[in-house]
N, C-alpha and C positions, 0 to 999 in steps of 0.2 A: 580592332578599331585602331585607325591611324589618327594621329594628331599632328598638325603642322604648326610650327612656331617660326617666326621670322625676327631677325634683329638686323639693324643697319645703322651706319653713320654716313654722313656726307659732308661736303665742303660748306654747307650752309646756304641760306637764301641768296640767290643771284650768282652763285658760283658757277662759272662756265669755263674754267681752265681745262687744260688737257688732262686726261685721266692717266696717271702714272701706272705703270705695270707693277704687279705684285706677284710673288711666288706663293702658291697655295701651301700653307703650313701643314705639317703632318699632325692631325688631331685625332687619329684613330686611337682608341683606347682611353681617351680623355673623358672626363665628366663633361656633359653637354654645356654647362655654364662656362667652364674654362675654355672649351673649344670656341664658343661664341665670342668670348673675350679676345682670343687670339686672332680670330678671323676679322672681327670688326675693327680691331686696332690697326689692321692693314688697309682699312678703307673698303673692305669687301662686305657683301651681304651674305646672310646664311639662311637657308631654309632647312628645317629639321623635321624629319618624319620619324615618329616613334611607334614601334610595334606594340610596346607594352608601356602605356603612358603613366605608370605609377612607379613610385620609388626613385632611386637614383638612376639616372639615364647615362649610358656610356656610348660614345660614338663607335659604331661598328664598321662604317665605310664612309667615304667621301668622294664626290664627283664635282669637278675634275680631281684627279689624284694629286696627292702631295707632290710638290716639286714642279707643277705645271705653272707657267707664266700666264697670267690673266690680266686684263685691263682693270684698273681701279673701278669699283662699283659693280663688279661681276658678282653673281650669286653662286655660292658654294652649296651644293646639296649634301646634307648630312643625314645618315641613317643612324638611328640610335635604338638601344634596347635597355631594359633593366639589367643591372649587374647579374650575371649568371644566365641571362637569356641569350638566344642566338641572334637576336636583332633582325634587321632586314637582310634579305638575300643579296 
């Protein structure tokens, strides 16, 4: 069973300024909550797919990969699994 969670921040109501570019952080191996914090602090969105939605979830992969320059407000896809599981392929 897959579960998808999303977290986001934005410039607030009426914000229409240019979207600054951000570099996707390397969150592989981090706890999902810490990874979401790092991503949203940069003004990015995150979508998390978990293969085993119980226990402590760790990021097993991210798309686009770390180091990629993306527009502010872009969504980073995270795959996560319980500690000790293989996670998403």
